[in-house]
Backbone as numpy.savetxt, mean C-alpha at the origin, in Angstrom:
# Nx Ny Nz CAx CAy CAz Cx Cy Cz
-15.99 -5.02 -1.62 -16.18 -3.65 -1.16 -15.07 -3.23 -0.19
-14.69 -4.14 0.73 -13.62 -3.82 1.67 -12.30 -3.57 0.94
-12.02 -4.43 -0.05 -10.77 -4.29 -0.79 -10.74 -2.98 -1.59
-11.85 -2.63 -2.19 -11.91 -1.38 -2.95 -11.82 -0.16 -2.03
-12.42 -0.27 -0.83 -12.31 0.82 0.15 -10.85 0.98 0.58
-10.16 -0.15 0.73 -8.74 -0.11 1.06 -7.95 0.60 -0.03
-8.30 0.33 -1.29 -7.62 0.97 -2.41 -7.85 2.48 -2.40
-9.06 2.90 -2.07 -9.37 4.33 -2.01 -8.54 5.01 -0.91
-8.43 4.34 0.24 -7.63 4.90 1.34 -6.16 5.00 0.93
-5.65 3.96 0.25 -4.25 3.97 -0.18 -3.98 5.09 -1.17
-4.93 5.31 -2.08 -4.74 6.36 -3.09 -4.78 7.74 -2.44
-5.67 7.92 -1.49 -5.76 9.20 -0.78 -4.47 9.45 0.00
-3.95 8.39 0.62 -2.69 8.51 1.36 -1.55 8.92 0.43
-1.53 8.35 -0.78 -0.49 8.68 -1.75 -0.49 10.16 -2.09
-1.67 10.71 -2.34 -1.79 12.13 -2.68 -1.37 13.01 -1.50
-1.80 12.65 -0.29 -1.48 13.44 0.89 0.01 13.40 1.20
0.61 12.23 1.08 2.05 12.11 1.31 2.82 12.93 0.29
2.35 12.89 -0.96 3.01 13.67 -2.02 2.99 15.16 -1.69
1.87 15.64 -1.16 1.78 17.04 -0.77 2.73 17.34 0.40
2.79 16.43 1.36 3.65 16.63 2.52 5.12 16.65 2.17
5.51 15.85 1.18 6.91 15.76 0.78 7.41 17.03 0.10
6.52 17.91 -0.27 6.93 19.17 -0.89 7.60 20.11 0.11
7.46 19.80 1.41 8.09 20.64 2.42 8.82 19.86 3.49
9.07 18.56 3.24 9.74 17.73 4.23 10.44 16.57 3.53
11.23 15.81 4.31 12.00 14.71 3.75 11.29 13.38 3.80
11.91 12.39 3.16 11.34 11.04 3.08 11.23 10.39 4.46
12.27 10.53 5.28 12.25 9.88 6.60 11.12 10.43 7.47
10.90 11.72 7.40 9.81 12.33 8.18 8.47 11.77 7.73
8.28 11.67 6.41 7.02 11.15 5.89 6.78 9.71 6.31
7.80 8.87 6.23 7.64 7.46 6.58 7.44 7.27 8.08
8.22 8.00 8.89 8.15 7.83 10.34 6.82 8.32 10.91
6.38 9.50 10.50 5.10 10.03 10.98 3.95 9.13 10.56
4.04 8.59 9.36 3.02 7.66 8.86 2.86 6.47 9.81
4.00 5.90 10.23 3.97 4.72 11.10 3.53 5.10 12.52
3.97 6.26 13.02 3.58 6.69 14.36 2.06 6.85 14.45
1.48 7.49 13.45 0.02 7.67 13.42 -0.68 6.32 13.45
-0.16 5.38 12.67 -0.76 4.05 12.65 -0.65 3.34 13.98
0.49 3.47 14.65 0.69 2.81 15.94 -0.25 3.36 17.00
-0.38 4.68 17.05 -1.28 5.31 18.03 -2.72 4.87 17.80
-3.15 4.91 16.54 -4.53 4.52 16.21 -4.78 3.05 16.49
-3.84 2.19 16.10 -4.03 0.74 16.27 -4.10 0.34 17.74
-3.18 0.89 18.54 -3.19 0.52 19.97 -4.41 1.07 20.68
-4.84 2.26 20.31 -6.05 2.82 20.92 -7.26 1.94 20.63
-7.39 1.54 19.37 -8.52 0.68 18.98 -8.42 -0.69 19.60
-7.21 -1.26 19.63 -7.03 -2.61 20.18 -7.35 -2.66 21.66
-6.89 -1.68 22.42 -7.15 -1.67 23.85 -8.63 -1.48 24.17
-9.33 -0.79 23.28 -10.75 -0.55 23.50 -11.65 -1.68 23.00
-11.23 -2.34 21.93 -12.13 -3.26 21.23 -11.75 -4.74 21.29
-10.49 -5.04 21.55 -10.06 -6.44 21.55 -10.09 -7.00 22.97
-10.92 -8.03 23.23 -10.98 -8.65 24.56 -9.63 -9.23 24.97
-9.34 -9.22 26.26 -8.04 -9.69 26.76 -7.76 -11.13 26.37
-8.79 -11.98 26.31 -8.57 -13.39 25.99 -8.18 -13.63 24.54
-8.36 -12.63 23.69 -8.01 -12.79 22.28 -6.56 -12.44 21.98
-5.87 -11.88 22.97 -4.45 -11.58 22.77 -3.67 -12.89 22.77
-2.90 -13.11 21.73 -2.17 -14.37 21.58 -0.80 -14.13 20.97
0.15 -15.00 21.35 1.50 -14.91 20.80 1.62 -15.65 19.48
0.64 -16.49 19.16 0.74 -17.34 17.97 0.87 -16.53 16.68
0.20 -15.38 16.64 0.21 -14.59 15.42 1.35 -13.58 15.36
2.08 -13.42 16.47 3.13 -12.39 16.53 4.20 -12.56 15.45
4.75 -13.78 15.25 5.81 -13.90 14.22 5.36 -13.46 12.83
4.13 -13.85 12.44 3.64 -13.50 11.11 3.45 -12.00 10.94
2.76 -11.38 11.91 2.46 -9.95 11.78 3.69 -9.08 12.07
4.57 -9.54 12.96 5.80 -8.78 13.21 6.67 -8.77 11.96
6.78 -9.93 11.29 7.57 -10.00 10.06 6.92 -9.18 8.95
5.59 -9.20 8.91 4.91 -8.39 7.89 5.12 -6.90 8.17
5.24 -6.54 9.46 5.51 -5.16 9.80 6.90 -4.73 9.36
7.86 -5.64 9.48 9.24 -5.33 9.07 9.35 -5.21 7.56
8.74 -6.17 6.85 8.88 -6.19 5.39 7.97 -5.16 4.71
6.70 -5.18 5.07 5.73 -4.33 4.37 5.64 -2.93 4.92
5.34 -2.82 6.23 5.09 -1.51 6.80 6.37 -0.70 6.92
7.50 -1.38 7.18 8.78 -0.67 7.27 9.39 -0.49 5.88
9.77 -1.62 5.27 10.41 -1.54 3.95 9.49 -1.02 2.87
8.27 -1.55 2.81 7.33 -1.16 1.77 6.98 0.31 1.82
6.65 0.81 3.01 6.24 2.22 3.11 7.42 3.16 2.90
8.59 2.78 3.39 9.76 3.63 3.21 10.06 3.79 1.72
10.04 2.67 0.99 10.31 2.75 -0.44 9.16 3.40 -1.19
7.93 3.28 -0.68 6.79 3.91 -1.34 6.88 5.43 -1.21
7.23 5.90 -0.01 7.39 7.34 0.19 8.53 7.85 -0.70
9.63 7.08 -0.76 10.75 7.46 -1.60 10.33 7.47 -3.07
9.49 6.51 -3.47 9.01 6.45 -4.85 8.15 7.67 -5.19
7.29 8.05 -4.26 6.45 9.23 -4.49 7.32 10.47 -4.67
8.39 10.54 -3.87 9.32 11.66 -3.96 10.04 11.68 -5.31
10.43 10.50 -5.81 11.26 10.40 -7.01 10.45 10.49 -8.30
9.31 9.80 -8.37 8.59 9.70 -9.65 7.20 10.32 -9.62
6.75 10.81 -8.46 5.43 11.42 -8.38 4.35 10.42 -7.98
3.21 10.93 -7.54 2.14 10.08 -7.01 1.53 9.14 -8.04
1.12 9.61 -9.24 0.48 8.70 -10.19 1.37 7.54 -10.63
2.62 7.84 -10.98 3.52 6.79 -11.44 3.87 5.83 -10.31
4.08 6.35 -9.11 4.41 5.50 -7.97 3.26 4.53 -7.68
2.03 5.05 -7.71 0.88 4.20 -7.46 0.71 3.16 -8.56
1.01 3.54 -9.80 0.85 2.63 -10.92 1.82 1.46 -10.84
3.11 1.76 -10.69 4.11 0.68 -10.62 3.92 -0.15 -9.36
3.49 0.48 -8.28 3.23 -0.25 -7.05 2.13 -1.29 -7.24
1.35 -1.14 -8.32 0.26 -2.07 -8.58 0.73 -3.42 -9.09
2.04 -3.63 -9.17 2.56 -4.97 -9.42 2.32 -5.87 -8.22
1.92 -5.27 -7.10 1.63 -6.03 -5.88 0.67 -7.20 -6.13
-0.43 -7.02 -6.90 -1.34 -8.14 -7.13 -0.66 -9.35 -7.77
0.18 -9.11 -8.75 0.83 -10.23 -9.42 1.75 -10.98 -8.47
2.51 -10.24 -7.67 3.43 -10.86 -6.72 2.65 -11.65 -5.67
1.58 -11.04 -5.14 0.78 -11.70 -4.12 0.08 -12.93 -4.66
-0.43 -12.85 -5.88 -1.15 -13.99 -6.46 -0.22 -15.17 -6.71
0.98 -14.90 -7.22 1.94 -15.98 -7.47 2.33 -16.64 -6.15
2.60 -15.84 -5.12 2.96 -16.39 -3.82 1.80 -17.16 -3.20
0.57 -16.69 -3.43 -0.60 -17.40 -2.90 -0.71 -18.80 -3.49
-0.38 -18.93 -4.76 -0.42 -20.24 -5.41 0.69 -21.13 -4.85
1.89 -20.59 -4.73 3.04 -21.38 -4.33 3.05 -21.73 -2.84
2.64 -20.77 -1.99 2.75 -20.96 -0.54 1.46 -21.46 0.09
0.33 -20.83 -0.28 -0.94 -21.19 0.35 -1.71 -22.26 -0.41
-1.29 -22.56 -1.62 -1.99 -23.57 -2.41 -3.37 -23.14 -2.83
-3.58 -21.83 -2.99 -4.90 -21.33 -3.39 -5.20 -21.75 -4.83
-6.48 -21.98 -5.07 -6.93 -22.35 -6.42 -7.18 -21.07 -7.21
-6.33 -20.82 -8.16 -6.44 -19.61 -8.96 -6.98 -19.96 -10.35
-8.15 -19.44 -10.67 -8.79 -19.74 -11.94 -8.27 -18.84 -13.05
-8.63 -19.16 -14.27 -8.21 -18.37 -15.42 -8.69 -16.92 -15.34
-9.94 -16.66 -14.93 -10.36 -15.25 -14.81 -9.52 -14.46 -13.80
-9.11 -15.12 -12.70 -8.28 -14.43 -11.71 -6.93 -14.07 -12.31
-6.32 -15.05 -12.99 -5.03 -14.80 -13.63 -5.16 -13.73 -14.70
-6.20 -13.86 -15.53 -6.41 -12.89 -16.60 -6.64 -11.49 -16.06
-7.47 -11.38 -15.02 -7.74 -10.07 -14.44 -6.49 -9.45 -13.84
-5.70 -10.27 -13.16 -4.45 -9.77 -12.57 -3.50 -9.26 -13.64
-3.35 -10.04 -14.71 -2.42 -9.65 -15.77 -2.90 -8.40 -16.51
-4.22 -8.26 -16.68 -4.74 -7.06 -17.33 -4.48 -5.83 -16.47
-4.66 -5.97 -15.15 -4.38 -4.86 -14.24 -2.91 -4.48 -14.32
-2.04 -5.49 -14.34 -0.61 -5.22 -14.43 -0.26 -4.54 -15.76
-0.92 -5.00 -16.86 -0.67 -4.39 -18.17 -1.05 -2.91 -18.16
-2.18 -2.61 -17.54 -2.59 -1.22 -17.42 -1.61 -0.41 -16.59
-1.08 -1.05 -15.55 -0.10 -0.39 -14.70 1.16 -0.06 -15.47
1.63 -1.01 -16.26 2.84 -0.79 -17.05 2.64 0.36 -18.03
1.47 0.40 -18.66 1.18 1.48 -19.60 1.16 2.83 -18.90
0.61 2.84 -17.70 0.60 4.08 -16.93 2.02 4.53 -16.60
2.85 3.57 -16.24 4.22 3.91 -15.86 5.01 4.44 -17.04
4.69 3.96 -18.26 5.40 4.43 -19.44 5.17 5.92 -19.69
4.06 6.42 -19.21 3.79 7.85 -19.39 4.73 8.70 -18.56
5.44 8.06 -17.63 6.33 8.81 -16.75 7.45 9.52 -17.48
7.87 9.01 -18.63 8.96 9.65 -19.35 8.59 11.06 -19.79
7.28 11.30 -19.94 6.83 12.62 -20.35 6.61 13.54 -19.15
6.70 12.97 -17.96 6.51 13.77 -16.74 7.85 14.30 -16.25
8.94 13.57 -16.52 10.24 14.10 -16.18 11.01 13.39 -15.09
10.85 12.07 -14.93 11.68 11.34 -13.98 12.51 10.30 -14.72
13.59 9.86 -14.09 14.47 8.88 -14.71 13.87 7.49 -14.62
14.02 6.70 -15.67 13.44 5.36 -15.71 13.97 4.49 -14.57
15.23 4.67 -14.19 15.82 3.84 -13.14 15.18 4.10 -11.78
14.53 5.26 -11.63 13.86 5.55 -10.36 12.63 4.69 -10.13
12.17 4.00 -11.19 11.03 3.10 -11.04 11.36 1.89 -10.17
12.65 1.71 -9.87 13.05 0.60 -9.00 12.47 0.79 -7.60
12.27 2.03 -7.18 11.75 2.28 -5.83 10.31 1.79 -5.66
9.38 2.16 -6.55 8.03 1.59 -6.40 8.00 0.08 -6.65
8.93 -0.43 -7.47 8.95 -1.87 -7.70 9.35 -2.62 -6.42
10.34 -2.11 -5.69 10.73 -2.72 -4.42 9.58 -2.64 -3.43
8.89 -1.49 -3.40 7.74 -1.34 -2.51 6.67 -2.36 -2.84
6.40 -2.56 -4.13 5.38 -3.53 -4.55 5.78 -4.94 -4.13
7.05 -5.26 -4.25 7.53 -6.59 -3.85 7.32 -6.81 -2.35
7.60 -5.77 -1.56 7.39 -5.87 -0.11 5.91 -6.06 0.20
5.05 -5.24 -0.41 3.62 -5.32 -0.13 3.02 -6.64 -0.61
3.51 -7.16 -1.73 2.99 -8.43 -2.22 3.36 -9.58 -1.33
4.58 -9.55 -0.80 5.06 -10.63 0.07 4.31 -10.68 1.39
4.05 -9.52 1.98 3.45 -9.52 3.32 2.00 -9.99 3.33
1.32 -9.95 2.18 -0.07 -10.40 2.19 -0.17 -11.88 2.55
0.84 -12.65 2.17 0.85 -14.08 2.53 1.04 -14.23 4.03
1.97 -13.46 4.60 2.22 -13.52 6.04 0.97 -13.11 6.81
0.29 -12.07 6.34 -0.91 -11.60 7.03 -2.03 -12.63 6.95
-2.16 -13.28 5.80 -3.19 -14.31 5.65 -2.92 -15.46 6.62
-1.66 -15.84 6.79 -1.30 -16.90 7.73 -1.55 -16.45 9.16
-1.23 -15.19 9.47 -1.43 -14.68 10.81 -2.88 -14.58 11.22
-3.76 -14.34 10.25 -5.18 -14.21 10.55 -5.81 -15.52 11.01
-5.08 -16.62 10.86 -5.58 -17.91 11.36 -5.51 -17.96 12.89
-4.71 -17.07 13.49 -4.51 -17.09 14.95 -5.01 -15.84 15.64
-5.23 -14.77 14.91 -5.64 -13.51 15.53 -6.57 -12.74 14.60
-7.34 -11.83 15.19 -8.25 -11.00 14.40 -7.49 -9.90 13.68
-8.15 -9.24 12.73 -7.48 -8.21 11.94 -6.99 -7.01 12.74
-7.72 -6.59 13.78 -7.32 -5.43 14.56 -6.07 -5.73 15.37
-6.03 -6.89 16.03 -4.84 -7.28 16.78 -3.66 -7.47 15.83
-3.93 -8.06 14.67 -2.88 -8.27 13.69 -2.29 -6.95 13.21
-3.17 -5.98 12.94 -2.71 -4.67 12.49 -1.89 -3.99 13.58
-2.25 -4.19 14.85 -1.53 -3.58 15.96 -0.12 -4.17 16.09
-0.01 -5.48 15.98 1.31 -6.13 16.03 2.15 -5.67 14.85
1.53 -5.63 13.69 2.19 -5.23 12.45 2.81 -3.84 12.57
2.01 -2.88 12.98 2.48 -1.49 13.04 3.45 -1.27 14.18
3.32 -2.03 15.27 4.25 -1.89 16.40 5.66 -2.33 16.00
5.75 -3.46 15.31 7.04 -3.93 14.82 7.65 -2.92 13.85
6.80 -2.34 13.02 7.28 -1.35 12.05 7.80 -0.10 12.74
7.11 0.36 13.78 7.53 1.56 14.49 8.91 1.36 15.13
9.10 0.20 15.74 10.40 -0.10 16.35 11.49 -0.13 15.28
11.19 -0.78 14.16 12.18 -0.91 13.09 12.52 0.43 12.44
11.51 1.23 12.13 11.74 2.52 11.47 12.51 3.46 12.38
12.12 3.52 13.65 12.81 4.40 14.60 14.26 3.99 14.77
14.50 2.69 14.90 15.86 2.19 15.02 16.70 2.53 13.80
16.11 2.37 12.63 16.82 2.67 11.39 17.17 4.14 11.27
16.22 5.01 11.58 16.46 6.45 11.46 17.55 6.89 12.43
17.49 6.40 13.67 18.50 6.77 14.67 19.86 6.21 14.30
19.91 4.93 13.92 21.19 4.28 13.60 21.86 4.88 12.37
21.06 5.36 11.43 21.62 5.93 10.20 21.97 7.41 10.34
21.75 7.96 11.53 22.09 9.36 11.77 21.16 10.37 11.12
19.92 9.97 10.86 18.97 10.85 10.19 17.87 11.36 11.12
18.18 11.39 12.42 17.17 11.83 13.38 16.73 13.27 13.10
17.67 14.11 12.68 17.34 15.50 12.40 16.41 15.67 11.21
16.36 14.66 10.32 15.52 14.76 9.14 14.04 14.55 9.45
13.72 14.22 10.70 12.33 14.03 11.09 11.62 15.37 11.28
12.38 16.46 11.32 11.75 17.77 11.46 10.99 18.15 10.19
9.86 18.75 10.36 9.09 19.21 9.20 8.17 20.35 9.62
7.74 21.13 8.66 6.85 22.25 8.93 5.45 21.81 9.29
4.67 22.75 9.79 3.31 22.44 10.24 2.45 21.92 9.09
2.59 22.52 7.91 1.78 22.11 6.77 2.08 20.67 6.37
3.37 20.34 6.27 3.76 18.98 5.91 3.33 17.99 6.99
3.46 18.41 8.26 3.05 17.54 9.37 1.58 17.18 9.26
0.74 18.15 8.96 -0.69 17.89 8.84 -0.99 16.94 7.67
-0.28 17.14 6.55 -0.46 16.24 5.41 -0.02 14.82 5.76
1.09 14.70 6.45 1.60 13.38 6.82 0.67 12.66 7.81
0.12 13.43 8.76 -0.81 12.83 9.73 -2.07 12.34 9.01
-2.60 13.19 8.12 -3.79 12.79 7.36 -3.47 11.59 6.48
-2.28 11.60 5.86 -1.88 10.46 5.04 -1.72 9.20 5.86
-1.22 9.34 7.09 -1.08 8.18 7.96 -2.42 7.59 8.35
-3.39 8.45 8.62 -4.74 7.98 8.95 -5.33 7.21 7.78
-5.20 7.78 6.57 -5.73 7.10 5.38 -5.00 5.80 5.10
-3.67 5.83 5.21 -2.85 4.64 4.94 -3.21 3.49 5.86
-3.26 3.76 7.16 -3.49 2.70 8.13 -4.94 2.24 8.15
-5.86 3.12 7.79 -7.25 2.68 7.61 -7.33 1.69 6.46
-6.56 1.95 5.41 -6.53 1.04 4.28 -5.97 -0.32 4.64
-4.91 -0.33 5.47 -4.32 -1.60 5.91 -5.32 -2.40 6.72
-6.04 -1.73 7.62 -7.03 -2.44 8.43 -8.15 -3.02 7.57
-8.63 -2.23 6.62 -9.68 -2.72 5.72 -9.17 -3.89 4.88
-7.89 -3.84 4.50 -7.31 -4.93 3.73 -7.24 -6.19 4.55
-6.88 -6.06 5.83 -6.84 -7.23 6.71 -8.23 -7.84 6.89
-9.24 -6.97 7.00 -10.61 -7.47 7.08 -10.98 -8.23 5.81
-10.61 -7.68 4.67 -10.91 -8.33 3.39 -10.21 -9.67 3.28
-8.95 -9.74 3.72 -8.20 -11.00 3.67 -8.84 -12.05 4.57
-9.50 -11.60 5.65 -10.16 -12.54 6.55 -11.38 -13.18 5.91
-11.94 -12.54 4.89 -13.14 -13.05 4.24 -12.88 -13.69 2.88
-11.76 -13.33 2.24 -11.53 -13.82 0.88 -10.12 -14.31 0.66
-9.89 -14.90 -0.52 -8.58 -15.41 -0.87 -7.66 -14.28 -1.30
-6.36 -14.46 -1.03 -5.36 -13.45 -1.37 -5.40 -13.11 -2.85
-5.54 -14.15 -3.69 -5.48 -13.96 -5.14 -6.65 -13.16 -5.69
-7.71 -12.97 -4.90 -8.84 -12.15 -5.32 -8.81 -10.79 -4.62
-8.53 -10.79 -3.33 -8.56 -9.56 -2.54 -7.49 -8.57 -2.98
-6.25 -9.04 -3.14 -5.14 -8.13 -3.42 -5.28 -7.45 -4.79
-5.66 -8.18 -5.86 -5.86 -7.46 -7.13 -6.94 -6.39 -7.05
-8.01 -6.65 -6.31 -9.05 -5.63 -6.15 -8.53 -4.44 -5.37
-7.76 -4.71 -4.33 -7.17 -3.62 -3.55 -6.15 -2.85 -4.38
-5.64 -3.50 -5.42 -4.63 -2.87 -6.25 -5.17 -1.90 -7.28
-6.43 -1.56 -7.19 -7.00 -0.58 -8.13 -6.73 0.86 -7.68
-5.87 1.02 -6.68 -5.57 2.36 -6.17 -5.14 3.36 -7.24
-4.36 2.94 -8.28 -3.98 3.93 -9.30 -5.17 4.63 -9.95
-6.28 3.92 -10.09 -7.47 4.53 -10.68 -7.93 5.71 -9.84
-7.95 5.52 -8.52 -8.37 6.59 -7.62 -7.32 7.70 -7.57
-6.03 7.31 -7.62 -4.97 8.32 -7.60 -5.09 9.24 -8.81
-5.35 8.66 -9.97 -5.49 9.46 -11.18 -6.70 10.38 -11.10
-7.78 9.87 -10.52 -8.96 10.71 -10.35 -8.69 11.88 -9.43
-7.97 11.63 -8.33 -7.62 12.70 -7.41 -6.62 13.66 -8.03
-5.68 13.11 -8.82 -4.69 13.96 -9.49 -5.36 14.89 -10.49
-6.45 14.42 -11.11 -7.16 15.24 -12.09 -7.73 16.51 -11.47
-8.00 16.44 -10.17 -8.55 17.59 -9.48 -7.52 18.68 -9.25
-6.23 18.31 -9.44 -5.16 19.29 -9.27 -4.82 19.90 -10.62
-4.88 21.23 -10.77 -4.58 21.88 -12.05 -3.19 21.56 -12.56
-2.21 21.39 -11.66 -0.83 21.12 -12.08 -0.66 19.72 -12.63
-1.51 18.78 -12.20 -1.39 17.39 -12.65 -2.33 17.06 -13.81
-3.36 17.88 -14.00 -4.39 17.56 -14.99 -3.82 17.46 -16.41
-2.87 18.35 -16.72 -2.29 18.36 -18.06 -1.44 17.16 -18.36
-1.08 16.38 -17.35 -0.21 15.22 -17.54 -0.99 13.94 -17.85
-2.30 14.02 -17.81 -3.12 12.83 -18.02 -3.38 12.63 -19.51
-2.42 12.00 -20.21 -2.54 11.75 -21.64 -3.23 10.43 -21.95
-3.15 10.03 -23.22 -3.87 8.83 -23.66 -3.33 7.56 -23.01
-2.05 7.52 -22.70 -1.49 6.33 -22.05 -2.14 6.10 -20.69
-2.32 7.18 -19.96 -2.95 7.06 -18.65 -4.41 6.65 -18.78
-5.10 7.25 -19.75 -6.51 6.90 -19.96 -6.66 5.42 -20.32
-5.82 4.95 -21.25 -5.88 3.55 -21.65 -5.48 2.63 -20.50
-4.50 3.06 -19.72 -4.10 2.26 -18.57 -5.23 2.10 -17.57
-5.99 3.18 -17.34 -7.13 3.13 -16.43 -8.20 2.17 -16.97
-8.43 2.22 -18.28 -9.41 1.31 -18.90 -9.01 -0.14 -18.66
-7.73 -0.44 -18.82 -7.25 -1.80 -18.60 -7.43 -2.22 -17.14
-7.16 -1.30 -16.23 -7.33 -1.61 -14.81 -8.80 -1.91 -14.50
-9.69 -1.09 -15.05 -11.12 -1.31 -14.84 -11.54 -2.66 -15.41
-11.01 -3.01 -16.58 -11.31 -4.31 -17.17 -10.82 -5.44 -16.29
-9.62 -5.29 -15.74 -9.11 -6.31 -14.84 -9.97 -6.49 -13.61
-10.44 -5.37 -13.04 -11.34 -5.43 -11.88 -12.62 -6.15 -12.25
-13.15 -5.88 -13.44 -14.39 -6.53 -13.90 -14.19 -8.04 -14.00
-13.04 -8.47 -14.52 -12.77 -9.90 -14.62 -12.69 -10.55 -13.26
-12.02 -9.90 -12.33 -11.89 -10.45 -10.98 -13.22 -10.46 -10.25
-14.01 -9.41 -10.43 -15.32 -9.35 -9.76 -16.24 -10.44 -10.28
-16.10 -10.78 -11.56 -16.94 -11.81 -12.16 -16.69 -13.19 -11.61
-15.50 -13.38 -10.96 -15.18 -14.70 -10.41 -16.14 -15.07 -9.30
-16.57 -14.08 -8.50 -17.43 -14.35 -7.35 -18.90 -14.18 -7.65
-19.22 -13.74 -8.87 -20.65 -13.49 -9.18 -21.37 -14.79 -9.51
């Protein structure tokens, strides 16, 4: 349930960011997203995390996850939404489960059963089918590299977060994660001379803030899920976000006409993959 709630938050964030990007740039979307997360995480941590639970042991893991996932992953995800649109970006980003599951086997030594592997591969197959529909939407195939890089970042950091949770709780971990990301994103924007690109209109700002709240709520829920379950099960379930993105996109008249048979079949495959993974714990 936590992993699926995380997926819903991620899909909502994708739609909101897509709306915000219609009146602002990629750097503004990524930076505001991280700022919202940092403010929320520190407020919650100072109120809810006892002083004795603050530890340096988890800092390297969550700081690195903040650099790779929250900085690199979110920057490329926002860029992907800008280049290929929300549904396709969410679909290709769903390669995250496969990357995370392979790393979980190699690094954490998790026991991955045939249903887990099968469910992951079915979800990925559905994702690929969804992405193929992109040619009819009007983006270049080479632009799919952006969501693929984002997926690689997000898949990698799940291992770091799982290791970090051995020393700290999910709320403290999320706070360290987002703080490292805020420092990294701000430094990058300033060093690259793109400080002026952080300006955006009121409408885009509101969309970005709402997207940041949804995005970071999803990260926190994902950390909670990782604390209770194995990476190879949690991440594929969290990766059902494209299903929710497509449902939300259907509510938009401009996107409804783009939902052809490839997208429908892709959603069916994703649902089948979720069913296989859910059956592992039943």
